[in-house]
C-alpha positions in Angstrom: 129.6 104.0 87.5 131.0 100.8 88.9 134.5 102.0 88.1 133.9 105.1 90.2 132.8 102.9 93.1 135.8 100.6 93.0 138.0 103.7 93.7 136.2 104.4 97.0 138.5 103.8 99.9 137.7 101.8 103.0 138.0 105.0 105.1 135.5 106.8 103.0 132.9 104.1 103.4 133.8 103.7 107.1 133.2 107.3 107.8 130.0 107.5 105.7 128.3 104.7 107.7 125.2 105.9 109.6 125.8 103.7 112.6 128.8 104.2 114.9 131.8 102.1 113.9 135.2 101.4 115.6 138.1 99.5 114.1 140.4 97.8 116.6 143.6 95.8 116.2 144.4 92.4 117.8 145.6 94.1 121.0 142.2 95.8 121.4 143.5 99.3 120.6 141.2 101.6 118.7 142.6 102.3 115.2 139.7 104.2 113.6 136.5 105.8 114.9 134.0 107.2 112.4 132.1 110.5 113.1 129.0 108.6 114.4 131.2 106.8 117.0 132.9 110.1 118.1 129.4 111.6 118.6 128.2 108.5 120.5 131.0 108.5 123.0 131.8 112.2 123.2 135.5 111.9 122.2 137.5 113.1 119.2 139.1 110.5 117.0 142.5 111.3 118.3 141.3 110.8 121.9 139.7 107.4 121.0 142.7 106.2 119.1 144.9 106.5 122.3 142.9 103.9 124.3 141.8 100.2 124.2 138.2 99.4 123.5 137.7 98.3 127.1 138.1 101.9 128.2 134.7 102.6 126.6 133.0 100.1 129.0 132.1 100.4 132.7 134.9 99.1 134.9 132.9 96.1 136.0 132.8 94.6 132.5 136.4 95.3 131.3 138.2 92.2 132.6 135.4 90.0 131.3 135.5 91.6 127.9 139.3 91.1 127.6 138.6 87.3 128.1 135.9 87.3 125.4 138.1 89.3 123.1 140.8 86.7 123.3 138.3 83.9 122.6 137.0 85.8 119.5 140.6 86.3 118.1 141.2 82.6 118.4 138.1 82.0 116.1 137.3 85.3 114.4 134.0 85.3 112.5 131.2 87.7 111.8 128.7 87.7 114.6 126.8 89.7 117.1 127.6 90.1 120.8 125.4 89.6 123.8 123.2 86.8 122.3 120.5 89.4 121.5 120.9 91.2 124.8 121.8 94.9 124.9 125.4 95.6 126.1 126.6 98.6 128.1 129.1 101.2 127.0 130.3 104.4 128.7 130.0 108.0 127.5 132.7 110.5 128.2 130.5 112.1 130.9 130.1 108.7 132.7 126.5 108.0 131.4 125.9 104.4 130.5 124.6 103.6 127.0 122.8 100.4 125.9 124.1 99.1 122.6 123.6 96.3 120.1 127.1 95.3 119.0 128.2 93.2 116.0 131.8 92.2 115.1 133.3 91.7 111.6 136.9 90.5 111.3 139.1 92.1 108.6 142.4 90.7 107.5 144.8 92.9 105.5 148.5 92.7 104.9 148.8 89.8 107.4 147.2 91.7 110.2 143.8 91.0 111.9 141.5 93.9 112.7 137.9 93.8 114.0 135.2 96.2 112.8 132.8 96.9 115.6 129.3 98.2 114.7 127.3 99.9 117.5 123.6 100.6 117.5 122.1 102.5 120.4 119.2 100.6 122.0 118.3 103.0 124.7 115.5 104.4 122.5 114.4 101.0 121.4 114.2 99.8 125.0 112.2 102.8 126.0 109.8 102.3 123.0 109.5 98.6 123.9 108.8 99.4 127.5 106.3 102.0 126.5 104.7 99.5 124.1 104.5 96.9 126.8 102.9 99.5 129.2 100.5 100.5 126.5 99.6 96.9 125.7 99.0 96.2 129.4 96.8 99.3 129.7 94.9 98.2 126.6 94.5 94.7 128.1 93.1 96.0 131.3 90.8 98.4 129.5 89.6 95.6 127.3 89.0 93.4 130.3 87.2 96.2 132.2 85.0 97.1 129.3 84.5 93.6 127.9 85.9 94.8 124.5 86.7 92.4 121.7 89.0 93.4 118.9 88.6 92.4 115.3 90.7 92.9 112.1 88.7 92.5 108.9 90.7 91.8 105.6 88.3 93.6 103.3 89.8 92.0 100.1 90.1 88.4 101.2 87.0 88.5 103.4 88.7 87.0 106.4 88.3 88.3 109.9 91.0 87.9 112.6 89.6 88.2 116.1 90.7 87.9 119.7 89.4 85.7 122.5 86.7 88.1 123.7 85.3 88.4 120.1 85.1 84.6 119.9 83.4 84.5 123.3 80.8 87.0 122.1 80.1 85.0 119.0 80.2 81.6 120.8 82.8 80.3 118.3 85.8 77.9 118.8 89.4 78.9 119.4 90.3 79.6 115.7 92.0 83.0 115.5 90.4 83.8 112.1 87.0 83.2 110.6 85.5 83.8 107.1 83.3 86.8 106.5 80.3 84.5 105.9 80.9 82.6 109.1 81.2 85.9 110.9 77.8 87.1 109.5 76.0 83.7 110.0 75.3 84.4 113.7 74.1 87.9 113.3 70.3 88.1 113.6 68.7 88.0 110.1 66.6 91.2 110.8 69.8 93.2 111.6 72.1 92.0 108.7 70.8 94.6 106.3 71.4 97.6 108.6 74.9 96.2 109.4 75.6 95.8 105.7 74.6 99.4 105.1 77.0 100.6 107.8 79.8 98.4 106.4 79.3 99.6 102.8 79.3 103.2 104.1 82.6 102.7 105.9 84.4 101.1 102.9 83.3 103.9 100.6 86.5 105.7 99.6 84.7 109.0 99.4 83.8 108.9 103.1 85.8 109.1 106.3 86.1 105.4 106.8 84.3 105.4 110.2 82.3 102.3 111.0 79.6 102.0 113.6 76.8 99.5 113.9 74.7 97.8 116.6 73.1 94.4 115.9 71.9 91.2 117.6 74.1 88.2 117.7 72.6 84.7 118.3 75.3 82.9 120.4 76.4 79.9 118.5 76.5 77.7 121.6 73.7 78.9 123.9 71.4 80.3 121.2 70.8 83.4 123.4 70.5 86.7 121.7 72.9 89.5 122.6 73.1 93.1 121.4 76.6 93.9 120.2 77.9 97.5 119.5 80.8 97.8 117.1 83.0 100.7 116.0 86.1 100.9 113.9 87.9 102.6 111.0 88.7 101.4 107.5 92.3 101.7 106.2 92.5 102.5 102.4 95.3 101.9 99.9 95.1 103.5 96.5 91.5 104.3 97.1 90.5 100.7 98.0 89.4 99.5 101.4 92.1 97.1 102.8 91.4 96.6 106.5 88.7 97.4 109.0 90.1 97.5 112.5 87.5 97.7 115.3 86.2 96.8 118.7 83.0 95.2 119.9 81.2 94.9 123.2 78.0 93.4 124.6 75.4 96.1 125.2 72.5 93.9 125.9 72.0 95.2 129.4 72.2 98.8 128.2 69.7 98.0 125.4 67.3 96.4 127.9 67.5 99.4 130.2 67.0 101.8 127.3 63.9 99.8 126.2 62.4 100.0 129.8 63.2 103.7 130.0 61.7 104.2 126.6 58.5 102.4 127.5 58.3 104.3 130.8 58.7 107.6 128.9 56.1 106.7 126.4 53.7 105.7 129.1 54.4 108.9 131.1 54.0 111.0 128.0 50.8 109.3 127.0 49.3 109.8 130.5 50.3 113.4 130.4 48.8 113.9 127.0 45.6 112.2 128.1 45.5 114.4 131.2 46.0 117.5 129.0 43.3 116.3 126.6 40.9 115.5 129.4 41.4 118.9 131.1 41.1 120.7 127.8 37.9 118.9 126.8 36.5 119.5 130.3 37.2 123.2 130.0 35.6 123.4 126.6 32.6 121.5 127.8 32.2 123.7 130.7 32.4 126.9 128.6 30.0 125.6 126.0 27.5 123.8 128.3 25.4 126.9 129.2 25.1 128.5 125.7 24.4 125.1 124.2 21.7 124.4 126.8 20.1 127.8 126.0 20.3 127.2 122.3 18.5 123.8 122.9 15.8 125.5 124.9 15.2 128.3 122.3 15.1 125.7 119.6 12.5 123.6 121.4 10.3 126.8 121.7 10.5 127.3 117.9 9.8 123.6 117.2 6.9 123.6 119.6 5.4 126.7 118.0 5.8 125.3 114.5 4.3 121.9 115.4 1.2 123.6 116.9 1.0 126.0 114.0 1.0 128.8 116.4 2.6 131.5 114.3 3.4 134.0 117.1 6.1 135.8 115.1 7.3 137.8 118.1 8.0 134.6 120.1 9.6 133.0 117.1 11.8 136.0 116.4 12.8 136.3 120.1 13.7 132.5 120.2 15.7 132.7 117.1 17.5 135.8 118.3 18.3 133.9 121.5 19.8 131.1 119.4 22.0 133.5 117.6 23.2 135.3 120.8 24.0 132.0 122.5 25.8 130.6 119.5 27.9 133.8 119.4 28.5 133.5 123.1 29.7 129.9 122.6 32.0 131.1 119.9 33.5 133.9 122.0 34.0 131.5 125.0 35.7 129.0 122.7 38.1 131.6 121.3 38.8 133.1 124.7 39.6 129.6 126.1 42.0 128.8 123.2 43.6 132.2 123.6 44.1 131.4 127.3 45.6 128.0 126.5 47.9 129.4 123.9 48.7 132.6 125.8 52.3 134.0 125.5 54.2 134.8 122.4 56.4 132.2 120.8 60.0 133.2 121.5 61.9 132.8 118.3 65.6 133.1 117.3 67.8 132.6 114.3 68.4 128.9 113.9 70.7 126.7 111.9 68.1 124.2 110.5 70.7 121.6 109.6 72.0 121.5 113.2 68.4 121.1 114.6 67.8 118.2 112.2 71.0 116.4 113.4 70.0 117.1 117.0 66.5 115.7 116.4 68.0 112.5 114.8 70.2 112.0 117.8 67.3 112.4 120.2 65.2 109.9 118.2 68.1 107.4 118.3 68.6 107.9 122.0 64.9 107.4 122.7 64.9 104.0 121.1 63.8 105.0 117.6 67.0 104.2 115.8 67.9 101.3 113.6 67.1 103.1 110.4 69.4 104.3 107.6 69.3 108.1 107.3 69.8 109.9 104.0 70.6 113.6 104.5 70.3 116.0 101.6 70.9 119.2 103.5 71.6 122.6 101.9 75.1 123.5 103.2 74.7 127.2 102.6 71.2 127.4 104.0 70.4 130.8 105.5 69.2 130.9 109.1 65.5 130.4 109.8 63.5 132.2 112.4 61.8 129.9 114.9 61.6 128.4 118.3 64.3 125.7 118.7 62.4 123.5 121.1 59.2 123.5 119.1 60.9 122.8 115.7 62.9 120.1 117.3 59.8 118.6 118.8 58.1 118.4 115.4 61.0 116.7 113.8 61.3 114.1 116.6 57.6 113.4 116.3 57.9 112.9 112.5 60.9 110.6 112.9 59.2 108.5 115.6 56.0 108.1 113.5 58.1 107.0 110.6 60.0 104.4 112.6 56.8 103.0 114.2 55.2 102.7 110.8 58.2 100.9 109.3 58.5 98.6 112.3 54.9 97.7 112.2 55.2 96.9 108.5 58.4 94.9 109.1 60.3 96.9 106.5 63.6 95.2 105.9 65.6 98.3 104.8 64.2 101.1 107.0 65.2 104.4 105.6 64.3 108.0 106.4 65.3 110.7 104.0 65.5 114.3 105.1 66.1 117.1 102.6 66.2 120.9 103.1 65.9 123.5 100.4 65.3 127.3 100.1 62.1 128.6 98.5 63.3 132.0 97.4 60.0 133.2 96.0 58.3 132.9 99.4 61.4 133.5 101.6 60.9 130.2 103.3 62.9 127.1 104.0 61.3 123.7 103.1 62.0 120.5 105.0 60.9 117.1 103.6 60.8 114.0 105.8 60.1 110.8 103.9 60.2 107.1 105.0 60.0 103.9 102.9 57.2 102.4 104.9 53.8 101.4 103.6 51.6 103.8 101.6 48.9 105.7 103.6 45.3 105.1 102.8 43.5 108.1 101.2 40.9 108.2 103.9 43.6 108.4 106.6 45.3 111.2 104.7 42.1 113.3 104.9 41.9 113.0 108.7 45.5 112.6 109.7 45.9 116.1 111.2 42.6 116.0 113.1 42.8 116.0 116.9 42.2 112.6 118.5 42.5 110.8 115.1 44.9 107.9 115.3 45.7 104.5 113.7 47.8 103.4 116.7 46.4 101.1 119.3 48.0 103.1 122.1 47.9 106.6 120.6 45.5 109.5 121.4 45.9 111.2 118.0 47.4 114.5 119.1 50.9 114.3 117.8 50.4 115.5 114.3 47.7 118.0 115.3 50.1 119.5 117.8 53.0 119.4 115.3 50.9 121.4 112.8 50.0 123.9 115.4 53.6 124.4 116.4 54.8 124.9 112.9 52.0 127.4 112.2 52.9 129.2 115.5 56.4 129.6 114.0 55.0 131.1 110.8 55.1 128.0 108.6 52.9 125.2 107.2 52.9 121.4 107.7 51.3 119.0 105.3 51.4 115.5 104.0 52.0 114.7 100.3 48.8 112.7 99.4 50.4 111.4 96.1 53.5 109.9 97.7 54.0 106.4 96.3 56.7 105.3 98.8 55.8 105.7 102.4 54.8 108.9 104.2 56.2 112.2 102.9 55.7 115.2 105.1 56.6 118.8 104.3 56.9 121.8 106.5 58.1 125.3 106.0 59.7 127.9 108.2 60.4 131.6 107.5 64.0 132.6 106.7 65.5 135.1 109.2 65.4 138.7 107.9 
């Protein structure tokens, strides 16, 4: 093979070069021009070989170049021109071209030639200008949004961060920090959730997206700040190599969300109390008269029995009055409930998986986030028939109850698992919502769906009762697994769309 290469001529190699090349003699006349040079300047080789190299330059540079050419010929050596600055050449149509130019002297048969290599820098300059513009825009965006940038070396456990990141963490001016040092200022209660998010991101079977919110205890001031981070993991050969991301202080947003959440809870509680009060008042009004009558008839019977006056007609009439008034009370109660629940439930075909994701999003936005969600959804699940708002309300209520229970019990790894499956034998879809909070006492299980029964200091005990009514109104059932050994496990069904 090397024998074949030794037979290659200079002209063959010269013409094969990717970059533009010219060969000039000591007088500056062009001797050779390869195809790339011909394309660059817009001349044929015959046309180029009739002129000096200065003719390929703007007129303002020609005399100066002749001087530099003379200096180079006095001490010819391989070097670049322009000291790293782009030089200007001239296309046939008069358009100026920015070039990087290098010179290589060649001596042959007692004559000196110079090989000129030319690389177009127009595109490089445009790219560099665009890059500088992009960097400036990024800097301004970072400054406006208070963004910090970090680059985590997943293998060596080193994190490179910018000035804003160091400011958020309250660290010194070092441009890198160890992974353990990075974690040391994260609030102990938030480290587990952040770790779950990180492990999910570096899992090669996932999409590499990283997102986590946690508290940072400022190393200098000791003040807690909420930090939101997002990023993406880069993989090589199936292994996580780098996590590039941004972070910003969201303490003000978190504080506002907490206030809004408290206000919404207070408003909803007041509304529920008003509804409960009005409902109870209406029921009391409807039942008051028949109950009063039943009481009066009962007193007549008791009085007759205590006096041993066995007037059977009076006893019969009094007991008949009790029966009629109890039936009246029953009719009044049913009519009242029918009035309160009047109107048919408007149902439609629903994608249950979508509604679950929507309900999770609502729960997070309402301040009930911070848990790890495990979704086992049936991808080919048939549509269910139901009311979107009502089903969504039930799911949000179950998620909120789970989060409150886990927070109250200080569960370190809060998790909510949601699974969906089809019950072909009953033509129903089954949804299971389970948390890893504390076990529920057996006595509580027996009363948990009863109206006004609650274990919360601020609750009125209507959430689960209403949820069960809503599911039943949609043709399904809602129940709690009494034998669950790991937190609360709720089930509900919905009919499949025909």
